[in-house]
C-alpha positions as CSV (number, residue, x, y, z in Angstrom):
1,Y,78.7,104.0,182.7
2,Q,82.2,103.0,183.2
3,P,82.7,99.0,183.1
4,R,84.3,97.7,185.9
5,L,86.0,94.4,186.9
6,D,84.4,92.8,190.1
7,A,87.7,91.5,191.0
8,G,86.5,90.6,194.6
9,G,83.8,88.5,193.1
10,V,86.1,86.8,190.9
11,V,88.4,85.9,193.6
12,G,85.4,84.5,195.6
13,V,84.1,82.5,192.6
14,F,87.7,80.9,192.1
15,N,87.9,80.1,195.8
16,E,84.6,78.2,195.8
17,L,85.8,76.5,192.5
18,S,89.2,75.5,193.8
19,A,87.6,74.0,197.0
20,N,85.2,71.8,195.0
21,T,88.0,69.3,193.8
22,E,85.9,67.4,191.5
23,L,84.4,70.1,189.6
24,F,87.7,71.8,189.3
25,S,89.4,68.8,188.1
26,W,86.6,68.4,185.3
27,I,87.0,72.0,184.1
28,E,90.6,72.7,184.7
29,M,91.9,71.7,181.3
30,H,89.3,73.6,179.7
31,M,90.5,76.7,181.7
32,V,94.1,76.1,180.7
33,N,93.5,75.6,177.1
34,A,91.4,78.7,177.1
35,A,94.2,80.7,178.7
36,F,97.0,79.4,176.3
37,E,94.4,80.4,173.4
38,G,94.0,83.9,174.7
39,L,97.6,84.7,175.5
40,G,99.0,82.8,172.3
41,S,97.6,85.5,170.0
42,W,98.9,88.4,172.2
43,A,102.1,87.3,173.8
44,G,103.2,85.4,170.6
45,D,103.4,88.4,168.5
46,H,105.1,91.8,169.5
47,N,103.0,93.7,166.9
48,E,99.8,92.5,168.5
49,A,101.2,93.1,172.1
50,A,102.2,96.7,171.1
51,S,98.4,97.4,170.2
52,L,97.4,96.7,173.6
53,V,96.5,100.2,175.0
54,H,92.8,100.3,175.9
55,R,91.4,99.2,179.1
56,D,88.8,97.2,177.6
57,Q,91.5,95.1,176.0
58,L,93.2,94.7,179.3
59,R,90.6,93.9,181.7
60,G,90.8,90.3,181.3
61,M,94.5,90.1,182.3
62,P,93.9,90.6,186.1
63,S,91.1,87.8,185.8
64,M,93.6,85.4,184.3
65,L,96.1,86.2,187.0
66,L,93.4,85.4,189.6
67,S,92.5,82.1,188.1
68,P,93.6,79.1,190.0
69,V,95.5,77.7,187.0
70,F,98.1,80.4,187.7
71,A,98.3,79.4,191.3
72,N,101.3,76.9,191.4
73,P,104.2,78.1,189.4
74,Q,106.1,74.7,190.0
75,L,103.5,73.3,187.7
76,P,104.7,73.4,183.9
77,Q,101.4,74.5,182.6
78,S,101.1,77.4,185.2
79,Y,104.7,78.2,184.8
80,E,104.4,78.6,181.0
81,L,101.0,80.5,181.3
82,M,102.6,83.1,183.7
83,S,105.7,83.4,181.6
84,R,103.4,84.6,178.7
85,M,101.7,86.9,180.8
86,M,104.9,88.5,181.9
87,R,106.2,88.6,178.3
88,L,103.0,90.3,177.2
89,V,103.4,93.0,179.9
90,A,106.9,93.5,178.9
91,W,106.1,93.8,175.1
92,M,103.3,96.3,175.6
93,P,104.0,99.8,175.0
94,P,104.2,102.3,177.9
95,D,100.7,103.6,177.2
96,G,99.3,100.0,177.5
97,R,101.3,99.6,181.0
98,R,100.2,102.9,182.3
99,E,96.5,101.7,181.6
100,L,97.0,98.2,182.8
101,Q,98.2,99.9,186.3
102,E,95.3,102.1,186.3
103,L,93.1,99.3,185.9
104,L,94.5,97.6,188.8
105,V,94.1,100.6,191.0
106,S,90.6,101.1,190.2
107,D,89.2,97.5,189.8
108,C,91.6,95.4,191.8
109,G,92.7,97.8,194.7
110,A,91.0,95.6,197.5
111,E,93.5,94.0,199.9
112,A,92.6,90.6,199.4
113,V,92.6,91.0,195.5
114,L,96.0,92.8,195.5
115,R,97.5,90.3,197.9
116,C,96.6,87.5,195.8
117,L,98.0,89.2,192.6
118,V,101.4,89.9,194.3
119,R,101.7,86.6,195.8
120,R,101.0,84.9,192.3
121,V,103.6,87.0,190.5
122,R,106.4,87.1,193.2
123,G,105.8,83.3,193.3
124,H,106.5,83.0,189.9
125,C,109.5,85.4,189.8
126,D,110.9,83.2,192.7
127,E,110.5,80.2,190.5
128,T,112.3,81.7,187.6
129,V,115.1,82.6,189.8
130,R,115.2,78.9,191.2
131,R,115.2,77.4,187.6
132,A,118.0,79.9,186.6
133,H,120.2,78.7,189.5
134,Q,119.6,75.1,188.5
135,M,120.6,76.1,184.8
136,Q,123.2,78.4,186.0
137,R,121.9,81.1,183.5
138,L,119.8,84.2,184.1
139,S,117.0,84.1,181.5
140,P,115.0,87.1,180.3
141,E,112.2,85.9,182.2
142,I,113.4,87.1,185.3
143,W,113.3,90.6,184.4
144,E,110.1,90.4,182.6
145,G,108.6,89.1,186.0
146,L,110.1,92.0,188.0
147,M,108.6,94.3,185.5
148,L,105.2,93.0,186.3
149,L,106.0,92.8,190.0
150,Q,107.0,96.5,189.9
151,L,103.9,97.3,188.1
152,L,102.0,95.9,191.0
153,W,104.0,97.6,193.6
154,G,103.1,101.0,191.7
155,A,99.4,100.1,191.9
156,N,99.6,99.2,195.5
157,E,101.3,102.6,196.2
158,A,98.5,104.4,194.2
159,V,95.7,102.8,196.1
160,A,97.1,104.2,199.4
161,K,97.9,107.6,197.8
162,R,94.3,107.9,196.6
163,L,92.5,106.8,199.8
164,D,95.0,109.1,201.7
165,Q,93.8,112.1,199.6
166,S,90.2,111.0,200.0
167,L,90.6,111.0,203.8
168,A,92.4,114.5,204.1
169,A,89.7,116.0,201.9
170,Q,86.9,114.8,204.2
171,P,86.7,115.5,208.1
172,A,86.5,112.4,209.9
173,E,83.5,111.3,212.0
174,G,83.8,110.7,215.8
175,T,86.9,110.3,217.7
176,E,89.1,107.4,218.9
177,Q,89.1,106.6,222.7
178,E,92.1,106.9,224.8
179,L,94.3,108.6,222.5
180,G,96.9,110.3,224.9
181,K,96.3,113.8,226.3
182,S,92.8,115.2,226.8
183,L,91.8,117.6,224.1
184,T,91.4,120.3,227.0
185,Q,95.1,119.8,227.7
186,T,96.2,119.8,224.0
187,L,94.0,122.9,223.2
188,S,95.2,125.0,226.1
189,Q,98.8,124.7,224.9
190,L,97.9,126.2,221.6
191,G,97.4,129.6,222.7
192,T,100.9,130.4,222.9
193,L,101.5,129.4,219.3
194,R,98.5,131.4,218.0
195,R,99.1,134.6,216.0
196,P,96.3,137.2,216.0
197,G,93.5,136.5,213.8
198,S,94.2,132.7,213.4
199,N,92.4,129.9,215.1
200,A,93.6,127.0,216.8
201,A,93.1,124.6,213.9
202,T,95.1,126.7,211.5
203,V,97.8,127.1,214.0
204,L,97.9,123.3,214.7
205,M,98.2,122.4,210.8
206,E,100.8,124.9,210.4
207,R,102.8,124.0,213.4
208,F,102.4,120.2,212.5
209,A,102.3,120.4,208.7
210,L,103.2,116.7,208.7
211,A,99.8,115.7,210.3
212,A,98.0,114.5,207.5
213,P,96.4,111.3,207.2
214,N,98.9,108.6,206.4
215,V,97.5,105.3,204.9
216,R,99.5,102.3,204.4
217,P,99.5,100.4,201.0
218,P,97.2,97.3,201.2
219,V,100.0,95.0,200.7
220,P,103.1,95.2,203.0
221,A,106.3,96.0,201.2
222,Y,107.9,92.7,202.7
223,E,105.3,90.5,200.4
224,F,107.0,91.8,197.5
225,H,110.5,90.7,198.3
226,L,111.9,87.9,196.5
227,Q,112.4,84.9,198.8
228,S,114.6,83.3,196.4
229,L,117.3,85.9,197.0
230,A,116.9,85.5,200.6
231,E,118.0,81.9,200.0
232,E,121.0,83.5,198.2
233,L,120.2,81.3,194.8
234,V,121.8,84.3,193.2
235,P,125.4,84.7,194.7
236,P,125.9,88.3,196.1
237,E,129.0,88.5,193.9
238,L,127.2,87.9,190.8
239,E,124.4,90.5,191.6
240,F,127.1,93.1,192.5
241,R,128.7,92.6,188.9
242,L,125.1,92.8,187.5
243,F,124.5,96.0,189.2
244,F,127.7,97.6,188.3
245,E,127.7,96.6,184.7
246,N,123.8,97.3,184.0
247,A,122.2,99.8,186.7
248,S,125.2,101.6,188.2
249,A,123.0,104.9,187.4
250,G,121.0,103.9,190.5
251,P,117.7,102.0,191.2
252,I,114.8,102.3,188.9
253,S,111.6,103.4,190.2
254,S,108.1,101.9,189.6
255,K,107.2,104.9,187.3
256,E,110.3,104.5,185.4
257,V,109.2,100.9,184.7
258,L,106.1,102.0,183.2
259,E,108.1,104.0,180.4
260,L,110.8,101.3,179.6
261,P,111.2,100.7,176.0
262,L,111.9,97.3,174.3
263,Y,114.9,96.5,172.4
264,A,115.4,93.7,169.5
265,A,118.6,91.9,170.5
266,R,120.4,88.5,169.8
267,T,120.7,86.7,173.3
268,D,121.6,83.0,174.2
269,Y,118.2,81.9,173.5
270,G,118.0,83.4,169.9
271,F,116.7,86.7,168.4
272,E,114.4,88.3,171.2
273,Y,112.8,91.6,172.3
274,V,114.5,92.5,175.6
275,L,114.2,95.2,178.3
276,P,116.9,97.7,178.6
277,S,120.1,96.9,180.6
278,R,119.3,98.9,183.7
279,M,116.4,96.6,184.3
280,R,118.7,93.7,184.4
281,S,119.8,93.8,187.9
282,F,118.1,92.8,191.2
283,M,119.5,95.7,193.3
284,A,118.1,98.1,190.4
285,N,114.7,96.9,191.6
286,R,115.6,97.5,195.3
287,N,112.2,97.6,196.4
288,L,111.5,93.9,195.7
289,V,115.0,92.7,197.3
290,P,115.0,91.5,200.9
291,V,117.0,93.7,203.4
292,S,119.2,90.6,204.2
293,Y,120.1,90.0,200.5
294,T,120.9,93.7,200.1
295,R,123.2,93.6,203.2
296,K,125.1,90.9,201.6
297,V,125.5,92.6,198.3
298,L,126.7,95.9,200.2
299,Q,129.3,93.8,202.1
300,V,130.6,92.7,198.8
301,E,130.9,96.3,197.6
302,N,132.6,97.4,200.7
303,H,135.2,94.5,200.5
304,H,135.8,95.4,196.8
305,A,136.2,99.1,197.8
306,Q,138.7,98.2,200.3
307,V,141.0,95.8,198.0
308,Y,140.8,98.5,195.6
309,L,142.2,101.0,197.9
310,Q,144.8,98.5,198.9
311,H,145.9,98.1,195.0
312,Q,146.1,101.6,194.6
313,V,148.6,102.0,197.5
314,A,150.5,99.0,196.3
315,R,151.0,100.6,192.8
316,R,151.8,103.8,194.1
317,V,154.4,102.4,196.5
318,A,155.9,100.3,193.7
319,A,156.0,103.3,191.4
320,D,157.7,105.3,193.9
321,L,160.4,102.4,194.5
322,E,160.7,101.9,190.9
323,V,160.3,98.4,191.5
324,L,160.5,96.0,188.5
325,P,157.6,93.5,187.7
326,G,158.0,90.3,189.4
327,H,160.0,91.7,192.4
328,E,158.6,91.5,196.0
329,I,158.0,94.6,197.7
330,H,157.4,95.3,201.5
331,I,154.5,97.6,202.5
332,D,154.0,99.3,205.8
333,P,150.7,97.7,207.1
334,A,149.5,101.0,208.3
335,L,149.2,102.1,204.5
336,L,146.9,99.1,203.7
337,F,144.7,99.1,207.0
338,F,143.4,101.5,209.4
339,I,145.0,100.2,212.5
340,L,143.4,101.2,215.7
341,K,145.5,100.5,218.8
342,V,143.4,100.9,222.1
343,R,143.5,100.1,225.6
344,R,140.5,98.1,227.1
345,D,140.4,100.2,230.2
346,C,140.5,103.3,228.2
347,I,138.8,102.2,225.0
348,L,136.2,105.1,224.7
349,E,139.1,107.8,224.9
350,D,141.5,106.2,222.7
351,T,139.0,105.4,220.1
352,T,137.8,109.0,220.3
353,E,141.4,110.4,220.0
354,A,142.3,108.1,217.2
355,L,139.2,108.8,215.1
356,Q,139.6,112.5,215.4
357,R,143.2,112.1,214.0
358,A,142.1,109.9,211.1
359,T,141.5,111.2,207.6
360,P,138.6,110.3,205.4
361,E,141.2,108.0,203.3
362,D,142.1,106.3,206.7
363,L,138.6,105.5,207.6
364,R,138.0,103.8,203.9
365,R,140.7,101.4,204.6
366,Q,140.0,97.8,206.3
367,L,139.9,98.2,210.0
368,K,142.4,96.2,212.1
369,I,142.2,96.3,215.9
370,V,145.0,95.9,218.3
371,F,144.6,95.7,222.1
372,E,147.6,97.1,223.6
373,G,149.6,94.4,225.7
374,E,147.7,91.6,224.2
375,Q,149.0,89.1,221.5
376,G,146.9,88.3,218.6
377,V,146.3,89.3,214.9
378,D,142.7,90.7,214.0
379,E,141.1,88.4,211.6
380,G,137.6,89.9,212.5
381,G,137.3,88.4,216.0
382,L,139.0,91.4,217.6
383,A,137.1,93.9,215.8
384,R,133.8,92.2,216.8
385,E,135.2,92.6,220.5
386,F,136.1,96.0,219.8
387,F,132.7,97.2,218.7
388,R,130.9,95.2,221.3
389,L,132.9,96.8,224.2
390,L,132.7,100.2,222.5
391,S,129.0,100.1,222.0
392,Q,128.2,99.3,225.7
393,Q,129.8,102.7,226.6
394,V,128.7,105.0,223.6
395,F,125.2,103.5,223.4
396,A,124.3,103.0,227.0
397,M,121.3,105.2,228.4
398,D,123.6,106.7,231.1
399,C,126.0,108.0,228.5
400,G,123.8,111.4,228.2
401,L,123.3,111.0,224.2
402,F,119.9,109.5,224.2
403,D,116.4,110.4,225.7
404,A,115.5,108.2,228.4
405,S,111.9,108.7,228.1
406,V,111.9,107.8,224.4
407,A,113.7,104.7,225.1
408,Q,111.2,103.7,227.9
409,N,108.1,104.6,226.0
410,A,109.1,103.9,222.5
411,R,111.9,101.2,223.3
412,A,114.1,103.3,220.7
413,L,117.3,105.4,220.7
414,W,116.6,109.0,220.2
415,F,118.9,112.1,220.6
416,D,118.3,114.0,223.9
417,K,117.8,117.7,223.1
418,A,118.8,118.7,226.6
419,S,122.0,116.7,226.5
420,S,125.2,118.2,228.0
421,C,127.3,116.2,225.7
422,E,129.5,117.8,223.0
423,S,128.9,117.6,219.4
424,T,132.1,115.3,219.3
425,D,130.2,112.8,221.2
426,F,127.4,112.5,218.6
427,W,129.9,112.6,215.9
428,L,131.5,109.5,217.5
429,A,128.3,107.5,217.8
430,G,127.8,108.2,213.8
431,V,131.5,107.3,212.9
432,I,131.2,104.1,215.0
433,L,128.0,102.9,213.2
434,G,129.5,103.9,210.0
435,L,132.5,101.5,210.7
436,V,130.5,98.9,211.7
437,V,128.6,98.8,208.4
438,Y,131.6,99.6,206.2
439,N,133.7,96.8,207.8
440,N,130.8,94.2,207.3
441,M,130.8,93.5,211.1
442,P,127.6,91.9,212.8
443,G,125.1,94.2,213.6
444,L,125.3,96.2,217.0
445,D,122.0,96.0,219.1
446,V,121.3,99.7,218.6
447,R,117.5,100.3,218.0
448,F,117.3,103.6,216.1
449,P,113.8,104.0,214.7
450,S,113.4,104.1,210.8
451,V,112.7,107.9,210.8
452,I,116.5,108.6,211.4
453,F,117.2,107.0,208.1
454,K,114.6,109.1,206.4
455,K,116.1,112.3,207.9
456,I,119.5,111.1,206.8
457,K,118.0,110.4,203.1
458,D,116.2,113.8,203.2
459,E,112.8,112.1,202.7
460,P,109.6,113.7,203.6
461,L,108.2,112.9,207.2
462,G,104.7,112.2,208.2
463,L,102.5,111.9,211.3
464,E,103.1,108.1,211.4
465,D,106.9,108.8,211.9
466,L,106.2,110.5,215.1
467,R,104.7,107.6,216.6
468,Q,108.1,105.8,216.5
469,V,109.6,108.4,218.6
470,H,106.8,110.1,220.6
471,P,103.8,107.6,220.7
472,D,101.9,109.9,223.3
473,I,102.2,113.0,221.2
474,H,101.4,111.1,218.2
475,L,98.0,110.0,219.7
476,S,97.3,113.3,221.2
477,L,97.7,114.8,217.7
478,R,95.5,112.1,216.0
479,S,92.8,112.8,218.6
480,L,93.1,116.6,218.0
481,L,92.7,116.1,214.2
482,Q,89.9,114.1,214.5
483,W,88.1,116.2,217.0
484,Q,84.8,118.0,215.8
485,P,83.8,121.0,217.7
486,E,80.3,121.1,218.7
487,D,77.6,123.3,217.2
488,G,78.0,126.8,218.0
489,M,81.5,126.5,219.7
490,D,84.2,128.9,218.8
491,I,87.6,127.8,219.3
492,A,89.2,130.8,218.0
493,T,88.8,132.6,221.4
């Protein structure tokens, strides 16, 4: 017999308790004192925390997190309790963190339970950032909170993965209604794909190897995102410096978080045990950062890259001219900026010609647009106008690059495999998007499905990705995968 925590029952009891205001007010202080007493002995001593490696020792932690006394991080007692809980997780050895995550997967995998835990921990992380903003100082509590949130992220992903494996191992019962093409139509097309001695089901799985079930995690990714970052309580410039100094090796994964050691160090708060430096960056925990904030940090990075290139050019010119320090030099703007001269009535042709001549170094310079025959200095407005006019031609449905049926059925842009356009035209579309991002221009109204970015990053694709481009084919394949032949029916002939 394996003991288990009835986390769903715990949530139900705590909800009923919170609803009874009179009863809760009577026992609230007793619950708070009990939580402080329980956490005090473990989170106050590093050696005690280091001994937490068994599931029976850890089972009380999710129960405490689900307690209503942890619900409001703005209350002093709730904030202090959650801070101790996060410190306890940070002080635990890797074996203990892995066991805690396994406990969350097995006993707290229900959507309602996981969602409650994520909201509690994320709310506290946001509160630590808000307090840091007021104090103008980033405390170790922030990174300890992110560690616990990452642990919950890993548990959330593991729940989906196990359910996915369970569904893949068992044939589905019944079929969904109105799932695109009929089975007769779909099966009739398998004959041309079949090899001698193979049946239709084998051919289907070989032809569409990505067609395994794809279960989404119980808690959506956006619920892990720190809202305090969306409010820019941490300036993007500061986060860029944090990432550059502490986590330039790249983002940290939820699996790596489980293995992070603890170091004894002297901080602004005294002698403390702290997490490794690579944890001390929000962008290092990229899965917890809102897209809007990520974009702001990348804009800062792009700006620094452009300024760095300009400084390199200035130093090179000064060295060639043997200019003494303190003397002024005049540098050709074409060496500092990528100046693109175009005619409004020939904007596509002029842009294509200029980009084909440009070198990679040219494209990394800050973009400046000049409309021939017009007055004006580009301070950003001309570039926005340029991209608006250009995108109306490059990303229009009649340009021949994109599949009209996909745009109509999936409301997304996808490449037309029967296009008569040259490869240069597709290259131009990619360069334009790259210039928009690199020069921090407002986003174009270009609706590519997320699967295209997975292709760029060489990430594995699944059946759900097909839904974004060809929803009818996706439904047909789902129908076929769930179909069960009648008794005695031979589909190999």
